[in-house]
DRENDO-1510 file (C-alpha; in Angstrom, 1 decimal, always signed):
<recs>
REC; n; res; u; v; w
REC; 1; MET; +0.0; +0.0; +0.0 .
REC; 2; VAL; +1.3; +3.4; -1.0 .
REC; 3; ASP; +1.8; +5.9; +1.9 .
REC; 4; ILE; -0.2; +9.2; +1.4 .
REC; 5; ARG; +3.0; +11.0; +2.5 .
REC; 6; LEU; +4.9; +9.6; -0.5 .
REC; 7; LEU; +2.1; +10.7; -2.8 .
REC; 8; ARG; +2.2; +14.3; -1.4 .
REC; 9; LEU; +6.0; +14.4; -2.1 .
REC; 10; PHE; +5.4; +13.0; -5.5 .
REC; 11; ILE; +2.9; +15.7; -6.3 .
REC; 12; ALA; +5.4; +18.4; -5.1 .
REC; 13; ILE; +8.1; +17.0; -7.4 .
REC; 14; TYR; +5.7; +16.7; -10.4 .
REC; 15; GLU; +4.5; +20.3; -10.0 .
REC; 16; GLU; +7.9; +21.9; -9.3 .
REC; 17; LYS; +9.9; +19.8; -11.8 .
REC; 18; ASN; +12.8; +20.2; -9.4 .
REC; 19; LEU; +13.9; +18.2; -6.3 .
REC; 20; THR; +15.3; +21.2; -4.5 .
REC; 21; LEU; +12.2; +23.3; -4.9 .
REC; 22; ALA; +10.0; +20.4; -4.1 .
REC; 23; ALA; +11.9; +19.7; -0.9 .
REC; 24; GLU; +11.6; +23.4; +0.1 .
REC; 25; LYS; +7.9; +23.3; -0.6 .
REC; 26; CYS; +7.5; +20.3; +1.7 .
REC; 27; HIS; +9.9; +21.6; +4.4 .
REC; 28; ILE; +12.2; +18.6; +4.2 .
REC; 29; THR; +15.8; +18.2; +2.9 .
REC; 30; GLN; +16.6; +17.2; -0.7 .
REC; 31; PRO; +18.2; +13.8; +0.3 .
REC; 32; SER; +14.9; +13.0; +2.1 .
REC; 33; ILE; +12.7; +13.8; -0.9 .
REC; 34; SER; +15.1; +11.9; -3.2 .
REC; 35; ALA; +14.9; +8.9; -0.9 .
REC; 36; ALA; +11.1; +9.1; -0.8 .
REC; 37; LEU; +10.9; +9.3; -4.6 .
REC; 38; LYS; +13.1; +6.2; -4.9 .
REC; 39; GLN; +10.9; +4.4; -2.4 .
REC; 40; LEU; +7.7; +5.2; -4.3 .
REC; 41; GLU; +9.2; +4.1; -7.6 .
REC; 42; GLU; +10.3; +0.8; -6.0 .
REC; 43; LEU; +6.7; +0.3; -4.7 .
REC; 44; LEU; +5.2; +1.0; -8.1 .
REC; 45; GLY; +7.8; -0.9; -10.0 .
REC; 46; ASN; +8.2; +2.1; -12.4 .
REC; 47; ASP; +10.5; +5.0; -12.9 .
REC; 48; LEU; +8.5; +8.3; -12.6 .
REC; 49; PHE; +11.0; +11.0; -13.6 .
REC; 50; LEU; +13.9; +11.5; -15.9 .
REC; 51; ARG; +16.7; +13.2; -14.0 .
REC; 52; ASP; +18.8; +15.9; -15.9 .
REC; 53; LYS; +20.8; +18.9; -15.1 .
REC; 54; LYS; +17.8; +21.2; -15.2 .
REC; 55; GLY; +15.8; +19.1; -12.7 .
REC; 56; VAL; +13.4; +16.2; -13.3 .
REC; 57; GLN; +11.1; +15.5; -16.2 .
REC; 58; PRO; +7.9; +13.5; -15.7 .
REC; 59; LEU; +7.6; +10.3; -17.6 .
REC; 60; ASN; +4.3; +8.9; -18.9 .
REC; 61; SER; +4.0; +6.9; -15.7 .
REC; 62; ALA; +4.1; +10.1; -13.6 .
REC; 63; HIS; +1.5; +11.8; -15.9 .
REC; 64; GLU; -0.7; +8.8; -15.3 .
REC; 65; LEU; -0.2; +8.7; -11.6 .
REC; 66; TYR; -0.6; +12.5; -10.9 .
REC; 67; PRO; -4.4; +12.8; -11.2 .
REC; 68; HIS; -4.9; +9.7; -9.0 .
REC; 69; ALA; -2.4; +11.0; -6.4 .
REC; 70; LYS; -4.1; +14.4; -6.3 .
REC; 71; ARG; -7.5; +12.8; -5.7 .
REC; 72; LEU; -6.3; +10.5; -3.0 .
REC; 73; VAL; -4.4; +13.2; -1.2 .
REC; 74; ASN; -7.4; +15.6; -1.4 .
REC; 75; ASP; -9.7; +12.8; -0.1 .
REC; 76; SER; -7.5; +12.1; +2.8 .
REC; 77; ALA; -7.4; +15.8; +3.7 .
REC; 78; THR; -11.2; +15.9; +3.5 .
REC; 79; ILE; -11.6; +12.9; +5.8 .
REC; 80; SER; -9.2; +14.4; +8.3 .
REC; 81; THR; -11.0; +17.7; +8.3 .
REC; 82; LEU; -14.4; +16.0; +8.5 .
REC; 83; PHE; -13.7; +14.2; +11.7 .
REC; 84; MET; -11.6; +17.0; +13.2 .
REC; 85; SER; -14.6; +19.4; +12.8 .
REC; 86; LYS; -16.9; +16.8; +14.4 .
REC; 87; ALA; -14.6; +16.4; +17.3 .
REC; 88; THR; -14.3; +20.1; +17.9 .
REC; 89; THR; -18.0; +21.0; +17.5 .
REC; 90; PRO; -19.4; +22.0; +20.9 .
REC; 91; LYS; -22.2; +19.9; +22.1 .
REC; 92; ILE; -25.0; +20.5; +24.6 .
REC; 93; SER; -27.7; +18.1; +25.8 .
REC; 94; VAL; -31.1; +19.6; +26.6 .
REC; 95; GLY; -33.6; +17.6; +28.6 .
REC; 96; VAL; -37.3; +18.2; +27.6 .
REC; 97; CYS; -40.1; +17.3; +30.0 .
REC; 98; ASN; -43.2; +15.7; +28.7 .
REC; 99; SER; -46.6; +17.5; +28.4 .
REC; 100; ILE; -45.3; +21.0; +27.9 .
REC; 101; SER; -45.9; +23.2; +24.9 .
REC; 102; LYS; -44.0; +21.8; +21.9 .
REC; 103; TYR; -44.2; +25.2; +20.1 .
REC; 104; LYS; -42.8; +27.2; +23.0 .
REC; 105; THR; -40.2; +24.5; +23.6 .
REC; 106; ALA; -39.2; +24.8; +20.0 .
REC; 107; THR; -39.0; +28.6; +20.3 .
REC; 108; THR; -36.8; +28.2; +23.4 .
REC; 109; ILE; -34.4; +25.8; +21.5 .
REC; 110; SER; -34.3; +28.3; +18.7 .
REC; 111; HIS; -33.3; +31.1; +21.1 .
REC; 112; LEU; -30.6; +28.7; +22.5 .
REC; 113; GLU; -29.3; +28.0; +19.1 .
REC; 114; ARG; -28.9; +31.8; +18.4 .
REC; 115; LEU; -26.9; +32.1; +21.6 .
REC; 116; ALA; -24.8; +29.2; +20.7 .
REC; 117; PRO; -24.5; +29.0; +16.9 .
REC; 118; ASN; -22.8; +26.0; +15.3 .
REC; 119; CYS; -23.5; +23.9; +18.4 .
REC; 120; HIS; -24.6; +20.3; +18.2 .
REC; 121; PHE; -27.9; +20.1; +20.2 .
REC; 122; ILE; -28.9; +16.8; +21.7 .
REC; 123; LEU; -32.5; +16.5; +22.9 .
REC; 124; THR; -33.2; +13.9; +25.6 .
REC; 125; SER; -35.7; +13.0; +28.3 .
REC; 126; SER; -32.9; +12.2; +30.7 .
REC; 127; ASP; -32.4; +14.3; +33.9 .
REC; 128; LYS; -28.6; +13.9; +33.3 .
REC; 129; SER; -28.6; +16.5; +30.5 .
REC; 130; ASP; -26.5; +19.7; +30.6 .
REC; 131; CYS; -29.7; +21.7; +31.1 .
REC; 132; ARG; -33.4; +21.0; +30.8 .
REC; 133; ILE; -36.6; +22.7; +29.9 .
REC; 134; GLY; -38.9; +21.8; +32.8 .
REC; 135; PHE; -40.9; +22.9; +35.8 .
REC; 136; GLU; -39.7; +25.1; +38.6 .
REC; 137; LYS; -41.2; +22.7; +41.2 .
REC; 138; ASP; -38.9; +19.9; +39.9 .
REC; 139; LYS; -35.6; +21.8; +39.9 .
REC; 140; ASN; -32.8; +20.8; +42.2 .
REC; 141; ASP; -31.8; +23.1; +45.1 .
REC; 142; THR; -28.5; +23.9; +43.3 .
REC; 143; ASP; -30.1; +24.7; +39.9 .
REC; 144; LEU; -30.4; +28.1; +38.3 .
REC; 145; PHE; -33.9; +28.5; +37.0 .
REC; 146; ILE; -34.7; +30.9; +34.1 .
REC; 147; PRO; -38.4; +31.5; +33.8 .
REC; 148; LEU; -39.8; +31.0; +30.3 .
REC; 149; TRP; -43.6; +30.9; +30.5 .
REC; 150; GLU; -46.5; +30.1; +32.8 .
REC; 151; GLU; -48.5; +27.2; +31.7 .
REC; 152; LYS; -52.2; +27.0; +32.8 .
REC; 153; PHE; -54.5; +24.0; +33.0 .
REC; 154; VAL; -57.6; +23.8; +31.0 .
REC; 155; PHE; -60.7; +21.6; +30.9 .
REC; 156; VAL; -60.8; +19.3; +27.9 .
REC; 157; THR; -63.9; +17.4; +26.6 .
REC; 158; LYS; -65.5; +16.1; +23.5 .
REC; 159; GLU; -69.0; +16.9; +25.0 .
REC; 160; ASN; -71.0; +19.8; +23.6 .
REC; 161; ILE; -71.3; +21.9; +26.7 .
REC; 162; SER; -71.0; +25.5; +27.8 .
REC; 163; ALA; -67.8; +26.7; +29.5 .
REC; 164; PRO; -67.9; +25.4; +33.1 .
REC; 165; SER; -67.6; +28.2; +35.6 .
REC; 166; LYS; -68.1; +26.5; +39.0 .
REC; 167; ILE; -67.5; +23.1; +40.6 .
REC; 168; GLU; -71.1; +22.1; +40.2 .
REC; 169; ASP; -70.9; +22.3; +36.5 .
REC; 170; PHE; -68.7; +19.2; +36.5 .
REC; 171; TYR; -71.2; +17.0; +38.3 .
REC; 172; HIS; -72.9; +15.5; +35.3 .
REC; 173; LEU; -69.8; +14.9; +33.2 .
REC; 174; ASP; -67.9; +11.7; +32.6 .
REC; 175; PHE; -64.3; +12.0; +33.8 .
REC; 176; ILE; -60.9; +10.5; +33.0 .
REC; 177; GLU; -58.9; +9.5; +36.1 .
REC; 178; CYS; -55.2; +10.4; +35.9 .
REC; 179; PRO; -53.5; +9.9; +39.3 .
REC; 180; SER; -50.1; +11.1; +38.0 .
REC; 181; CYS; -51.6; +14.5; +37.2 .
REC; 182; GLU; -51.0; +17.0; +40.0 .
REC; 183; VAL; -54.2; +18.9; +39.2 .
REC; 184; HIS; -56.3; +15.7; +39.4 .
REC; 185; GLN; -55.7; +15.6; +43.1 .
REC; 186; GLU; -56.5; +19.3; +43.5 .
REC; 187; VAL; -59.8; +18.9; +41.6 .
REC; 188; LEU; -60.7; +15.9; +43.7 .
REC; 189; GLY; -60.2; +17.9; +46.9 .
REC; 190; LEU; -62.3; +20.8; +45.5 .
REC; 191; ILE; -65.1; +18.4; +44.5 .
REC; 192; SER; -65.0; +16.5; +47.8 .
REC; 193; SER; -65.5; +19.8; +49.6 .
REC; 194; LYS; -68.9; +20.1; +47.7 .
REC; 195; ASN; -69.9; +16.5; +48.5 .
REC; 196; ILE; -69.9; +15.8; +44.8 .
REC; 197; THR; -68.7; +12.5; +43.4 .
REC; 198; LEU; -67.1; +12.4; +39.9 .
REC; 199; ASN; -68.3; +9.8; +37.4 .
REC; 200; ILE; -65.0; +8.1; +36.4 .
REC; 201; VAL; -65.3; +6.2; +33.1 .
REC; 202; SER; -61.6; +5.7; +32.1 .
REC; 203; THR; -58.1; +5.8; +33.6 .
REC; 204; ALA; -54.8; +7.0; +32.2 .
REC; 205; GLU; -51.3; +6.7; +33.6 .
REC; 206; THR; -50.0; +9.9; +32.0 .
REC; 207; LYS; -51.4; +13.3; +30.9 .
REC; 208; GLU; -50.6; +12.3; +27.3 .
REC; 209; GLN; -52.7; +9.2; +27.6 .
REC; 210; ALA; -55.5; +11.2; +29.3 .
REC; 211; PHE; -55.5; +13.5; +26.3 .
REC; 212; LEU; -55.8; +10.5; +23.9 .
REC; 213; LEU; -58.8; +9.2; +25.9 .
REC; 214; ALA; -60.4; +12.6; +25.8 .
REC; 215; LEU; -59.8; +12.9; +22.1 .
REC; 216; ALA; -61.4; +9.5; +21.7 .
REC; 217; GLY; -64.5; +10.7; +23.6 .
REC; 218; LEU; -63.9; +8.5; +26.6 .
REC; 219; GLY; -64.3; +11.2; +29.2 .
REC; 220; SER; -63.2; +14.7; +30.1 .
REC; 221; CYS; -60.1; +15.9; +32.1 .
REC; 222; PHE; -58.0; +18.8; +33.1 .
REC; 223; LEU; -54.7; +19.1; +31.1 .
REC; 224; PRO; -51.9; +21.6; +30.7 .
REC; 225; MET; -52.6; +24.0; +27.8 .
REC; 226; GLY; -49.4; +23.1; +26.1 .
REC; 227; LEU; -50.6; +19.5; +25.5 .
REC; 228; VAL; -53.7; +20.6; +23.7 .
REC; 229; GLU; -52.6; +23.8; +21.9 .
REC; 230; LYS; -53.6; +24.1; +18.2 .
REC; 231; VAL; -55.9; +21.0; +18.5 .
REC; 232; SER; -59.2; +21.8; +16.7 .
REC; 233; ASP; -61.3; +18.7; +17.1 .
REC; 234; ILE; -61.9; +18.9; +20.9 .
REC; 235; ASN; -63.4; +21.5; +23.2 .
REC; 236; VAL; -60.9; +23.3; +25.4 .
REC; 237; PHE; -62.2; +25.6; +28.2 .
REC; 238; ASP; -60.5; +28.0; +30.6 .
REC; 239; ILE; -61.4; +27.1; +34.1 .
REC; 240; ASN; -62.4; +29.5; +36.8 .
REC; 241; LEU; -61.1; +27.4; +39.7 .
REC; 242; PRO; -58.3; +27.9; +42.2 .
REC; 243; ILE; -56.0; +25.5; +40.4 .
REC; 244; ARG; -52.3; +26.1; +40.1 .
REC; 245; GLY; -50.6; +26.5; +36.8 .
REC; 246; ARG; -47.0; +25.5; +36.2 .
REC; 247; SER; -43.9; +27.7; +35.8 .
REC; 248; VAL; -41.8; +26.4; +33.0 .
REC; 249; GLY; -38.2; +27.4; +32.6 .
REC; 250; LEU; -34.6; +26.5; +31.7 .
REC; 251; CYS; -32.9; +24.7; +34.6 .
REC; 252; MET; -29.1; +24.5; +34.6 .
REC; 253; PRO; -26.3; +24.0; +37.2 .
REC; 254; SER; -25.5; +27.2; +39.1 .
REC; 255; HIS; -21.9; +26.1; +39.8 .
REC; 256; GLN; -19.0; +27.0; +37.6 .
REC; 257; ALA; -18.0; +23.6; +36.4 .
REC; 258; ILE; -20.5; +23.4; +33.6 .
REC; 259; ASN; -20.6; +23.0; +29.9 .
REC; 260; PRO; -18.8; +26.0; +28.3 .
REC; 261; VAL; -21.9; +26.5; +26.0 .
REC; 262; LEU; -24.0; +26.9; +29.1 .
REC; 263; LYS; -21.8; +29.7; +30.4 .
REC; 264; LYS; -22.6; +31.7; +27.3 .
REC; 265; ILE; -26.3; +30.9; +27.6 .
REC; 266; ARG; -26.3; +31.8; +31.3 .
REC; 267; SER; -24.6; +35.1; +30.7 .
REC; 268; ASP; -27.3; +36.1; +28.1 .
REC; 269; ALA; -30.2; +34.5; +30.0 .
REC; 270; LYS; -32.3; +37.6; +29.6 .
REC; 271; LEU; -32.5; +36.9; +25.9 .
REC; 272; ILE; -34.5; +33.7; +26.5 .
REC; 273; SER; -36.6; +35.0; +29.4 .
REC; 274; ILE; -40.4; +34.8; +29.7 .
REC; 275; GLU; -40.7; +38.2; +27.9 .
REC; 276; ASN; -40.0; +36.3; +24.6 .
REC; 277; PHE; -43.3; +34.5; +24.9 .
</recs>
């Protein structure tokens, strides 16, 4: 197999037509380039140049080899550059919580990309990410929390009803039970205080599953607005009940030993603040 280094030296000799000039171009000594040329000719089993007092003159074998050598050398440089650029591209992993607004999350990521251009973004559901778009109530004590938007809960149903305005308006409706939903427990408490029992007709483990049941007409439920935004084939009502919303923000470590990309984002945190939404 021919060494790429030998081909680079051959190209210099072919283009300069002079061993001394080729050696200077390659920053090596003339004896070294002469030895390299001899090695290449032995590997190929052909003489490549005719030596004379003026320098070297390419033989037909050199003319034939030159375009192939150029292509191989260029390809090797492209491969090296390709992997070098990948190795040096800064990366940042962003955790994204479920059931939050996909559109506002995408806007947030767009803001992050403008703060850290040419960065390789990795989206994940893992808590071990460099930063995460999530809820203030779930942040660690050592996290820095940058508020992005407030997400309210809404009442979702397929039934053709007027907008509920008080607890009693939910009495006759079929409901979806979702124990993992924090608002579910709040609503149960409010309804219990009125001695009203909900008619539970289906159960979901997650808010996303509760939305699917509601979309299928298998009950009504309370869901975060971000989960049902821009959905046209289901009724979505604001609720006039003392139910807490959720503060969504960017959580990142507050200590100094963090991803360098995050340092830039943290210094320009105001550019992705809640005012952008």
